[in-house]
VOTI-5227 format. One record per atom (N, C-alpha, C): x, y, z. Coordinates in pm, whole numbers, padded with zeros to 5 digits, always signed. Example, Ala and Ser with C-alpha at 12.3 -4.5 7.8 and 13.67 -1.06 7.14 Angstrom:
+01319-00569+00780/+01230-00450+00780/+01320-00330+00780/+01285-00225+00708/+01367-00106+00714/+01290+00003+00787/
This chain:
+00078-00135-00005/-00011+00018-00002/+00105+00122+00002/+00059+00263-00063/+00143+00379-00063/+00033+00463-00019/+00059+00587-00011/+00023+00709+00060/-00109+00733-00016/-00143+00729-00135/-00240+00757-00225/-00348+00629-00198/-00297+00534-00205/-00380+00440-00157/-00461+00459-00024/-00379+00432+00068/-00437+00462+00196/-00535+00620+00219/-00477+00702+00108/-00588+00808+00092/-00724+00760+00062/-00745+00684-00064/-00835+00678-00117/-00903+00558-00044/-00871+00474+00039/-00899+00351+00089/-00980+00423+00275/-00950+00555+00270/-01050+00649+00398/-00945+00607+00499/-00806+00550+00473/-00748+00538+00622/-00606+00677+00662/-00668+00789+00588/-00600+00892+00597/-00712+01016+00562/-00734+01104+00668/-00787+01196+00620/-00702+01351+00663/-00755+01441+00614/-00657+01563+00590/-00754+01676+00709/-00701+01672+00805/-00743+01742+00923/-00646+01912+00947/-00707+01973+01020/-00611+02127+01083/-00557+02050+01161/-00416+02116+01207/-00357+02067+01272/-00399+02122+01414/-00405+02061+01524/-00451+02122+01651/-00341+02113+01734/-00287+02228+01817/-00189+02231+01875/-00225+02152+02015/-00312+02177+02096/-00348+02092+02171/-00355+01945+02173/-00438+01927+02119/-00418+01778+02043/-00351+01695+02033/-00236+01770+01970/-00069+01718+01926/-00002+01710+02099/-00030+01832+02129/+00062+01824+02275/+00001+01715+02357/-00146+01678+02349/-00202+01602+02426/-00162+01433+02361/-00110+01389+02232/-00064+01282+02219/+00085+01293+02259/+00141+01411+02220/+00310+01359+02322/+00309+01341+02427/+00192+01378+02555/+00203+01329+02651/+00192+01221+02680/+00075+01149+02595/+00051+01001+02605/+00156+00920+02520/+00201+00954+02451/+00344+00879+02398/+00474+00878+02521/+00454+01011+02564/+00574+00999+02691/+00503+00912+02824/+00397+00887+02862/+00356+00816+02947/+00394+00641+02897/+00338+00627+02799/+00406+00504+02709/+00533+00458+02745/+00635+00554+02731/+00757+00553+02728/+00785+00534+02871/+00759+00595+02965/+00749+00619+03109/+00709+00482+03155/+00600+00391+03122/+00542+00271+03166/+00643+00175+03105/+00704+00162+02988/+00818+00069+02975/+00913+00088+03042/+00986+00184+03080/+01104+00193+03172/+01049+00160+03331/+00937+00176+03326/+00947+00111+03469/+00885-00037+03518/+00855-00105+03385/+00858-00209+03373/+01020-00324+03370/+01024-00412+03430/+01129-00497+03474/+01115-00571+03374/+01283-00592+03278/+01220-00688+03152/+01302-00833+03236/+01180-00946+03149/+01230-01073+03247/+01134-01141+03091/+01147-01276+03118/+01079-01338+02979/+00937-01330+02985/+00869-01294+03092/+00715-01243+03070/+00668-01085+03047/+00783-01055+03047/+00747-00871+03052/+00808-00851+02887/+00879-00910+02837/+00980-00879+02726/+00901-00829+02602/+00762-00895+02590/+00661-00849+02459/+00580-00719+02515/+00564-00731+02630/+00499-00604+02685/+00590-00464+02681/+00706-00481+02687/+00837-00394+02714/+00833-00340+02549/+00839-00413+02475/+00871-00391+02313/+00717-00312+02273/+00620-00395+02331/+00489-00297+02280/+00462-00185+02324/+00497-00189+02441/+00491-00022+02505/+00564+00081+02458/+00680+00017+02406/+00728+00139+02309/+00747+00158+02205/+00675+00019+02122/+00620+00061+01996/+00479+00177+01991/+00415+00140+02110/+00287+00226+02106/+00307+00391+02132/+00430+00400+02197/+00476+00535+02208/+00521+00593+02060/+00600+00525+02010/+00611+00588+01888/+00506+00625+01804/+00412+00495+01777/+00291+00525+01671/+00224+00651+01733/+00227+00681+01860/+00144+00794+01902/+00216+00937+01878/+00339+00896+01903/+00422+01056+01899/+00425+01034+01708/+00386+00951+01603/+00375+00995+01471/+00232+01021+01457/+00159+00978+01517/-00014+01075+01527/+00038+01177+01521/+00052+01214+01639/+00079+01375+01650/+00182+01431+01561/+00300+01369+01485/+00376+01445+01376/+00271+01435+01289/+00165+01348+01278/+00098+01337+01138/+00001+01464+01123/-00088+01478+01254/-00161+01579+01301/-00097+01716+01277/+00046+01741+01299/+00123+01827+01293/+00115+01891+01129/+00136+01768+01060/+00132+01803+00938/+00024+01809+00839/-00117+01813+00956/-00272+01805+00893/-00324+01679+00838/-00251+01556+00890/-00334+01454+00841/-00380+01398+00980/-00502+01277+00973/-00523+01204+01050/-00550+01055+00989/-00457+00983+01048/-00414+00811+01010/-00466+00731+01071/-00572+00631+01055/-00623+00539+01084/-00591+00406+01094/-00465+00379+01033/-00423+00231+01019/-00266+00254+01017/-00220+00145+01093/-00061+00106+01124/+00036+00118+00964/-00012+00031+00890/+00039+00055+00768/+00063+00185+00704/-00042+00276+00730/-00043+00390+00621/+00065+00499+00712/+00095+00460+00884/+00190+00562+00946/+00350+00481+00879/+00336+00404+00836/+00442+00340+00737/+00493+00399+00620/+00349+00457+00558/+00363+00556+00391/+00397+00650+00472/+00314+00722+00521/+00349+00899+00622/+00503+00871+00627/+00577+00791+00697/+00690+00815+00711/+00782+00828+00602/+00737+00704+00519/+00809+00685+00388/+00808+00854+00270/+00676+00841+00276/+00638+00930+00158/+00589+01054+00159/+00569+01110+00316/+00532+01240+00344/+00658+01272+00444/+00733+01222+00489/+00842+01237+00582/+00988+01246+00528/+00982+01158+00439/+01127+01113+00353/+01204+01056+00370/+01129+00951+00498/+01265+00866+00603/+01241+00744+00558/+01308+00693+00462/+01259+00552+00465/+01310+00431+00539/+01424+00485+00585/+01501+00389+00688/+01409+00405+00835/+01350+00541+00899/+01232+00529+00997/+01141+00460+00951/+01082+00460+00833/+00953+00389+00770/+00979+00257+00781/+01079+00177+00717/+01118+00026+00730/+01128+00002+00873/+01190+00068+00941/+01219+00003+01075/+01070+00016+01145/+00974+00107+01126/+00832+00128+01209/+00765-00012+01173/+00806-00028+00990/+00698-00125+00973/+00764-00284+01058/+00887-00273+01036/+00953-00450+01112/+00870-00405+01221/+00882-00329+01297/+00810-00336+01463/+00682-00358+01459/+00613-00293+01399/+00457-00285+01354/+00442-00469+01342/+00525-00537+01227/+00488-00686+01235/+00523-00745+01341/+00631-00737+01401/+00696-00785+01524/+00555-00787+01633/+00535-00654+01662/+00382-00632+01757/+00295-00708+01708/+00272-00725+01604/+00136-00809+01551/+00153-00948+01584/+00273-01008+01568/+00283-01120+01604/+00289-01215+01747/+00334-01073+01820/+00301-01137+01968/+00136-01104+02034/+00125-00988+01987/-00012-00951+02021/-00144-01058+01966/-00110-01095+01842/-00237-01144+01802/-00200-01254+01733/-00104-01346+01754/-00082-01465+01699/+00027-01549+01819/+00016-01490+01909/+00087-01564+02023/+00250-01588+02017/+00324-01530+01923/+00478-01550+01942/+00519-01500+02019/+00644-01542+02035/+00746-01525+02179/+00847-01419+02154/+00896-01359+02247/+00976-01251+02232/+01103-01297+02325/+01208-01342+02329/+01318-01364+02400/+01371-01217+02516/+01419-01263+02612/+01448-01125+02657/+01629-01090+02596/+01664-01145+02531/+01799-01079+02425/+01726-01014+02300/+01596-01075+02280/+01557-01022+02131/+01510-00878+02204/+01443-00888+02276/+01360-00785+02341/+01481-00677+02357/+01594-00691+02434/+01636-00631+02451/+01731-00537+02300/+01754-00609+02227/+01772-00582+02095/+01720-00434+02042/+01566-00510+02044/+01441-00445+01991/+01424-00311+02053/+01449-00304+02187/+01422-00179+02247/+01531-00077+02204/+01663-00153+02184/+01767-00015+02178/+01695+00056+02051/+01673-00045+01951/+01630+00039+01801/+01537+00091+01815/+01433+00046+01906/+01312+00145+01926/+01340+00302+01999/+01418+00298+02100/+01432+00373+02175/+01496+00490+02053/+01588+00483+01993/+01657+00566+01908/+01564+00601+01823/+01478+00542+01730/+01388+00571+01641/+01294+00669+01700/+01253+00631+01844/+01147+00761+01943/+01201+00893+01931/+01372+00864+01955/+01442+00976+01997/+01456+01080+01885/+01486+01009+01764/+01504+01031+01615/+01384+01117+01565/+01244+01047+01589/+01135+01156+01541/+01099+01240+01648/+01117+01256+01802/+01063+01350+01870/+01201+01494+01826/+01309+01457+01824/+01422+01570+01806/+01408+01610+01700/+01398+01551+01589/+01357+01592+01470/+01230+01664+01395/+01131+01662+01524/+01017+01746+01474/+00957+01793+01562/+00963+01770+01670/+00900+01834+01803/+00991+01956+01903/+01121+01890+01870/+01241+02024+01976/+01255+02121+01903/+01224+02211+01968/+01274+02357+01898/+01377+02435+01903/
């Protein structure tokens, strides 16, 4: 799917940028990050830590989309937004990689080991920092 297909299928709507909603989304993203950090990693919590960090990024990207005048209703279309509107193929590929991994443990019962989670967490933290620092820091 590409950005035009996302719009055509109704997964993207053009909206006016609302600063207070953007700020609210960024606070929500921060709360997910804090929750992730407060959870000790072990074999039972590894998927949850990855999932919380993924959600933190997704919410920050929703804020970025709103800042650019869009509301996105589909995780795949967030990937297209990163690639085609933000022009960051590397971030797009990484977000999509973790979208698939998250779907695996959320919907299909796939497991994530502690060592796998630690590697994922490092990449996801870097992605989140890049998104926040490049788009919301003045």
